[in-house]
N, C-alpha and C positions, 0 to 999 in steps of 0.2 A: 658621636660622629664616627662613621666608618671611613678609614683611610685606605685608599686604593693606590696601587702603583701606577705611575704615569704611563707605563707601557701597556696598561690593561687593554684587552680587546684587539681584534683584528678587523680588517675591512676588505671585502664585505664580510659580515659576521657569519660564523659557522652555524650558530643556532638561531631559530626563528624568534622574533620579538614576542613579548607577552601581549596578547590581544587586549585592546582597550587601555593599556597602561600609557601614561604620558610621562616621558622623561624630560625634566626641566634642566637645561644646560645653562649654568651660570658661570661664565668666565670672569675672573677678577684679576686685576693687577693694581695693587696698592689702593684699592677702593674699600678698605675695611670699614670706613666710616659710613658707607652706604650699604654694605653687604647685608647686614641684618634685616634692613627693611625689604630688600629684594627677596631674601629667603622667606621671611614671614609672609610677604604678599603671595608667594606661591603656596605656602601652607594654608593660607586663608581661603583657598579656592573651593572649599566644600566638595572636594573630590578625593575619594579614597585611593583610586588607582593613580598614584603619583610617585615619581622617582626623581629626587632632586640630586643633581650632580654638580658640585662646585669644583671648577677647575682653576686652581691658583697658578697663574702664569709667572711664577717667580717673584711674588710679592715680598717686600721687606717690611711691611707694616703689620698690623695685628689681624690680618685676614684669617690666618689659621685659628686664632683664638675665637674670632667671631663665628666662624663655621663650626668650631667645636662646641660652642655654647648650645647648639641645637641637637646635640647627642646623635642618636641613631637615625634621626629623621633625615640626615644629610650624608651623602657620600662625598668625601673630600679627596681631591687629587692635586698633588703639588708637582710642578714640572719646571725645568729651566725655561726662561723666557723665550718664547717663539713668536709672540704677537697674537693678536686676537683671532685670526683664522686658525692658527695652530691650536689654540686653547679650545676653540669650538670643535675642532676635529677630534681632539682627545675626548671631549665630552660625548661626541657622536659615537666613537668607538666603544666607550664605556656604557652607553645607554642600553637599557633593557626593554624600552617601550616600543609599541607600535607607532607612537606619535612622538615627535621631538619638538620641544618648545625652546625658544632662545630668549633668555632673559638676562640682559647685561646687568652687572652688579650695581651700577649706578642708576638703574631704572627700577620701576616697581609696577606690578599689576594692580589694577583696581578690583574690588570684589565683583565677581561674576564674569571675569575675563574667560577663564577656562570653560565654565558651563556654556557660555554663549558661543564660544568658538567651536566646542565639540558638538554642539547642536547643529552646526552647519554642514557636517560631513555627509549625513545621509548614508546611503548604501553605495554610492557611485565611486568606483576606484579611479574615475577620471579626475576627481578633485584631488590635487596633490598638496595644496597648502591653503591656509586661511590667514588673513591679517585683519587687524582692526585699526580704528583711528586712535589718536593719542592726544594728550594734553601736555603742555610744557610746564615744568616747575623749576624753581631756581635751586641752588646748591643746598639750601635749607629746607626744601620741599614746599616752598610757598608758590601758589599758582601764578603763572605768567599769562599774559593775554592770548597768546597764540595757541590754536588747536589745529590739528590736521584731521579732517573727517573724510578726505577724498577716498572714494572707492570707484572701481570700474567694473564693467561686466566681466564675469569670470573667464569668458573666452576671448577677452580683449587685453588681458594683462601684458602679454608679450609686446603687443603693439604700443601700449602706453609706456612700458619700460624703455623702449627705443627713445622716447622723448624725455627720459629722465624722471619718470614717476618715482616719488620718494615715500617710503615708509620705513619705520625703524625695525631692526631685527627683533627687538623685544616684543613686537606686536605680532610675530609670526609663529604659527604652529604648522608643522609639515609631517607628512607620513615618512617613516624611515625608508620606505621603498623608494622615495624620490632620490635620496642620496645613494642608494644602492644602484640606481639607474644613471644619475648624472655625475656622481662622484662627490668628493668632499670639497670644502672651501679651499681656494687657491692660496697656499701659504706664501706665494711670492707677492701677494697684494697686501700691503699694510694698511690700506684704506680702500673703500668701495668694493671690498670682497663680497659684501652682501648684494650689491647690484649685479656683480658677475654671477653669483649663485642664483638669484631670482630670474635672471635672463635664461639660465640653463633650465631651471625648474619650469618656468612658464612656457618654454618651447615644447615641453613634453606633457604638461598637465594643466588642468584648469586651476586657476588661482583666485579664490573667492575673497571678498572683502566685506567687512562689517563697519558701517560708518559711525559707530558709537566710539567715543574716546575712552577706551578701557585700559590704557597704559599711561603711566606718568613717565615722561621723558625728561630727564634731568639735564638742565643746561648749567655748565660750570666751566671753570678755566681749563679743565683737562680735555674738553671736547676737541677732537682732531679736526672736526668739520670747520672750525674757526680759522684754519690755516689754508688759504687758497692755493699756495704753491704746492703744499703737500697733497691736497685733494686733487689738484689738476694732474700731478704726476701719475697718480694711480688710476684716475678716471681715464686718462689717455691710454694706459696699459690695458684697461678693460675693453675699451672700444677697439683698440688695435687687435686684441685677442679675438674678439667676436666678429669684427666687420672689416678688418684689414687696415693698412696704413693710409694716411691722408696724402697719397701721391697724386700729383696732377691737379688741375683745376677742379673745384668741388662739383661743378655742373657735369663732370664726367664720371662722378662716383655713382655707385648703386644708391637707390633711394634710402635704404636702411642705414648705409654709412653716412649719408648726408645728415639724416635725422639724429643719429647717435652722436656724431661729432658736434652738431649744433647744440645738443643738450649739455655737453661738457663745456662748450664755450660760453653758453649763457650762464651756467653756474659760476664760471670763472669771472665773468663780467660783474655779477652780483658780489662775489667775494672780494674782488679788488676795489670795488666802489666802497664797500663797508670798511675796508682797511685804509681808505683815503687815497688810493692809487688811481686817480681818475683817468689818466692817459691810458693805463693798461686796461682799465674797464672799457673805455671807448674802443680800444683795439679789439677786445674780445667780443664786444657787441657787433662790430663789423664782421668778425669771423663767423659769428652766429648766423647773421643774415646772408653771408656769402655761402655758407654751408647749406642752409635751408631757407630759401627765399620765401617760402610760405609763412615763415615767422614774422615777416615784415608787417603782416596784418594781425599779429597775435596780441590780443588785449592782455592775455595772461603774462606774456613776456614783459610788456611795459608796466603792468601792475606790479610785478616782482621788482623791477628796477625802480619803480616809483616809491617803494618802501625799503629799498636795499640798504639804506643807511641805518636801519634798525636791526639789531642783532637777532639771531634766531631765538624765538620765544617771545619777542616783543612786536612782531609784525602782525598787522599794520597798525602802528601807533605813531604818535608825533603830531605836533600842532601845525598851524598855518605856515610858520617860518620854515619848518622842515620840509613840508610838501612843496613849497615854492622853490626851495633849494633843489629838491629832487627833480622838479619840472625843468629848472634851468639846466641841470645836468643832462636830462633826456634830450632837450632841444639841441644842446651842443654835441651830444653823442650821435644823434641822427644826422646832424650837419656833417660831422666827421665821416659818417658812412656814405652819405648820398652826394656830397660835394667833392669827394676825393677825386683827383684827376684820373687815378688808375682804378676807379671802381669798375666792377664787372658790368658788361653791357646790360645784362638782365636786371640789374638793380636801378638802371637810370630812370625808369618810368614808375617806380614804386614809392617815391618819396612822399607824395601827398597822401596816399593811403596810409603809409606808415605813420606820418605825423598825426593824421586824424585818429587813428586807433590809439596812439600814445595819449592824446588828449582825452579820449574816452576813458582810458585806464585811470588817468589822473582825476577825472571827474568822479569815477567810482570810488577812488580812494578818499576824495574830499567828502563825498556823501557819507561814507562809513565814519568819518571823523566829525560829521555834522558841521563842516565848513561850507555853509550854504552859498556864500558869495563866490567861493572858488568853484563850487559845483556849476553854477551858472556860467562862470567865465570859461572853464575848461570844456563844458559841453557845447557852448556856443562856438568855441574855437574848433572843436571836433567837427561840427556841422559846416562851418565856413570852409574848412580845409577839405573835408570829404562829405559832400552833401548826401551821398548814398547812405550815410549813417542814420538818416531820418528813419530808415527801415528797421533800425535796431531799437527794440523796445526799451533797452536800458537807458538810452539817451533821453527820450522824451518823458519817460516815467520819472527819472531823477530830476530832470528840469522842472517838471510840473510840481513835484514834491518840494523842491527847493524854494519855489515861489510861495508855498504855504507859510513859510516862516517856521522858526524852531518850535514855538509853542504848539501850533496846530499840527506840526509834524510829529512831535512827541505824543500828542493826544491821539492821533490816528494810529500810531504804532501801538500804543497801549490798547486801543480798541480792537485792532486786529489780533494782538496778542491774547486778549481775553477770549475772542471768538475761536482762535486756534486751540486754546487750552480746553474750552468747552467741547469742541469737536473731538479732541483727543480723548476726553473723558467718556464721551459717548461711544 
């Protein structure tokens, strides 16, 4: 292990980066029990041009010994605790590579992550960063049901980030030139510093996505995303920094401010529901729709709330009782929004459409869980509330399939699965 002083490096760097070299920045704070797997997953990437920098942000556990067990294959930096953004910035300053990869100490890359990411760069300097999908694992590394495979067109990332597009830092590789242009991570942000950074990068560069789950995202008791108060504080700081303060009625704000605040409020609505604070969750759903009225028709929003009682990593799971409980919450929350005497004028005529799209989302959740009686119930309610949803293929296709019954549905899925596999082989 090479030990480097924490003050190493200046920014912007005086010397040019080494072409083709990937610097893997691994910040750790008392994550010694996970650190070895993270480092080994980087070493397993079948790439010679790799520079691993472990930044220990004041750990008091065995992180130094774990990093030291890898000998000269790792550069180790210890510093007084400054928080995750500060640790990443120390790694960026120390990095030697043309490309910077961010791998949190409690996550791990799957084989093929770097080769697949590096193959996406091509020769265009317009591409500044690439991210991949990820799968969730528990503290012991066991697979969890949830995966995130969402990608968007590389010239639309900034637009999607406005609406709260989420991917983990461990899935990102970026050109060092990005940070020379947009600056380092904001050390005033103890959470959501990645959202702030990707907004800055995506404003200047194309941001590509790979929809394969090439990273293991570890869910454990130390994940800060589980604290809605903490996340809300820093997300509001990010939005205020980029789009201004929420002064005056939301319908007077610029459109980008409406969308960004709505993204924060919808995240808070989910977080407070998961924590059992139903009244706060209803209030933040109302703030969401007041900030961005277009979300009253958002199936994605209601789909998220329909499974928000499941912790990250487990969505969407749960049986009939859980889904009916979530449906009752959604009904009460929408009533809170649309029947409030002081509701904004522009919300008054949106209730039926909102309720219809909420039932559509619940029907989709029921279909995923093979609760066929609930599929029929919720899809019929969606149609009776909002007849225009007959034009939505998801409604009548799920209704038709639910009428097949479980046995025929399983058989049809198996048949289509075999056909897809045969087509992929060809």
